[in-house]
C-alpha positions in Angstrom: -34.5 -39.6 -20.0 -35.4 -36.8 -17.5 -32.8 -36.4 -14.6 -32.8 -34.1 -11.6 -29.3 -32.7 -11.2 -27.8 -33.2 -7.6 -24.5 -31.3 -8.5 -23.7 -28.6 -11.0 -22.6 -30.1 -14.2 -20.7 -28.0 -16.6 -22.5 -27.2 -19.9 -25.7 -29.0 -18.7 -27.1 -27.1 -15.7 -27.1 -26.2 -12.1 -28.0 -28.4 -9.1 -31.9 -28.8 -8.8 -32.5 -28.3 -12.4 -34.5 -31.0 -14.4 -33.0 -31.7 -17.7 -33.7 -34.1 -20.5 -30.6 -36.1 -21.4 -29.6 -38.9 -23.7 -30.5 -42.2 -22.0 -26.7 -43.5 -22.2 -25.5 -40.1 -20.8 -27.9 -40.3 -17.8 -27.6 -44.1 -17.2 -23.9 -44.6 -17.7 -22.3 -41.1 -16.5 -24.6 -38.8 -14.5 -26.4 -41.4 -12.2 -23.3 -43.5 -11.4 -21.1 -40.4 -10.7 -23.8 -39.0 -8.3 -24.5 -35.9 -10.4 -28.1 -36.8 -10.9 -31.1 -38.9 -10.1 -34.0 -40.0 -12.1 -36.7 -37.3 -12.3 -39.4 -39.2 -10.4 -42.2 -37.4 -8.5 -40.6 -38.3 -5.1 -37.2 -36.8 -6.3 -39.0 -33.6 -7.6 -40.2 -32.9 -4.1 -36.6 -32.5 -2.9 -35.6 -30.3 -6.0 -36.0 -27.0 -4.0 -33.9 -28.2 -1.0 -31.2 -29.4 -3.5 -31.1 -25.8 -5.1 -30.8 -24.1 -1.7 -28.0 -26.2 -0.6 -26.2 -25.9 -3.9 -26.5 -22.2 -3.9 -24.9 -22.0 -0.4 -22.1 -24.3 -1.5 -21.7 -22.3 -4.6 -21.5 -19.0 -2.7 -18.8 -20.4 -0.2 -16.8 -21.9 -3.1 -17.0 -18.6 -5.1 -15.7 -16.6 -2.0 -12.8 -19.0 -1.6 -11.9 -19.0 -5.3 -12.3 -15.4 -5.8 -8.7 -14.6 -4.6 -7.3 -17.3 -7.0 -9.3 -15.8 -9.8 -7.8 -12.4 -9.2 -4.2 -13.8 -9.2 -4.9 -15.8 -12.4 -6.3 -12.7 -14.2 -2.9 -11.1 -14.0 -0.9 -14.0 -15.5 0.5 -13.5 -18.8 2.2 -16.3 -20.7 4.6 -16.4 -23.6 5.7 -19.2 -25.7 8.4 -19.3 -28.3 7.5 -21.8 -31.1 8.7 -22.7 -34.6 6.4 -21.5 -37.3 6.0 -21.3 -41.0 5.8 -18.0 -43.1 2.1 -17.9 -42.9 2.2 -17.9 -39.0 1.1 -21.5 -38.6 3.0 -23.3 -36.0 4.8 -26.6 -36.8 3.4 -28.2 -33.7 1.0 -26.7 -31.2 0.8 -25.2 -27.7 -1.2 -27.8 -25.6 -3.3 -27.2 -22.5 -0.7 -29.2 -20.4 2.1 -26.8 -21.4 -0.2 -23.9 -20.4 -1.0 -25.6 -17.2 2.7 -26.2 -16.4 3.6 -22.6 -17.1 0.8 -21.3 -14.9 2.0 -23.3 -12.0 5.5 -22.1 -12.6 4.5 -18.4 -12.7 1.7 -18.2 -10.1 2.3 -21.3 -8.0 -1.5 -22.1 -8.5 -2.3 -25.8 -9.7 -4.9 -26.0 -12.3 -6.0 -29.2 -14.1 -5.8 -29.1 -17.8 -9.4 -30.1 -18.0 -10.2 -26.7 -16.5 -8.9 -24.8 -19.5 -11.5 -24.0 -22.0 -9.3 -24.1 -25.2 -8.3 -25.9 -28.3 -4.6 -26.4 -28.9 -3.0 -23.2 -30.1 -1.7 -23.6 -33.7 -1.0 -19.9 -34.8 1.2 -17.1 -33.8 -0.2 -14.2 -31.9 -2.2 -13.3 -28.9 -4.8 -15.8 -27.5 -7.3 -15.7 -24.7 -7.7 -18.9 -22.5 -10.5 -19.3 -20.1 -10.0 -21.3 -16.8 -13.1 -22.7 -15.4 -12.6 -22.6 -11.5 -16.3 -22.8 -10.7 -19.6 -22.5 -12.6 -19.4 -18.7 -11.9 -15.8 -17.8 -11.9 -14.0 -18.1 -15.2 -11.0 -15.9 -15.3 -9.2 -15.3 -18.7 -5.5 -15.3 -19.2 -3.5 -13.9 -22.0 -1.2 -16.3 -24.0 1.2 -14.9 -26.5 2.7 -17.2 -29.0 5.8 -15.8 -30.8 8.1 -16.9 -33.4 11.1 -18.9 -31.9 14.3 -16.8 -32.3 12.6 -13.4 -32.3 12.4 -11.2 -29.3 9.6 -12.1 -26.8 7.0 -9.5 -27.5 5.7 -8.9 -23.9 9.2 -8.5 -22.4 10.5 -5.4 -24.5 7.3 -3.4 -23.6 7.7 -4.1 -19.8 11.5 -4.1 -19.4 12.9 -1.0 -21.3 11.4 1.6 -18.8 13.1 0.0 -15.7 16.4 -0.5 -17.7 16.4 3.2 -18.8 15.8 4.4 -15.3 18.6 2.0 -14.0 21.1 3.2 -16.8 20.8 6.7 -15.8 22.2 6.4 -12.3 24.7 3.8 -13.6 25.9 6.3 -16.4 26.3 9.1 -13.9 28.1 6.8 -11.6 30.4 5.5 -14.3 30.9 9.1 -15.5 32.5 10.0 -12.1 34.4 6.7 -11.7 36.6 7.0 -14.8 38.5 9.7 -13.1 39.1 7.5 -9.9 40.5 4.5 -11.9 42.7 6.8 -14.0 44.3 8.2 -10.9 44.9 4.8 -9.3 
């Protein structure tokens, strides 16, 4: 079955494209959802107009979502999980857990269907892609570490500020012991 896409469809094509799809997919999903129409000669005449309107909508949406993508690129998530000696998790880190953590850390609501990932089942660093639009797909870093061990990302970031904070405290405490000793 040949269809003319009216809207952008992930992993199929952009609005205005003519695609050959399985009969059931076109008849039962694309056409009822308003994502496509049958590729008749009359519909083919409107294809160029559909492409132009879709390009305008896509540009507006990309501008709006650009700021969200920049925020999401900076998000780093860590999960502690129980794992065996080989590094395989006893359970898995699901897309819903990642979505909940993204919302807590950045305040941005993302649907779990927008994550392009399989459940994480091993220790280590993983990259998860988030489909905001057809063109904007920021990647976030997800670190899975063994439960009970130190979180790998925090010791790298925190020691420098703590070392700077301790130096003024040490000098202040070095002067303070004489004050309490006198009192």
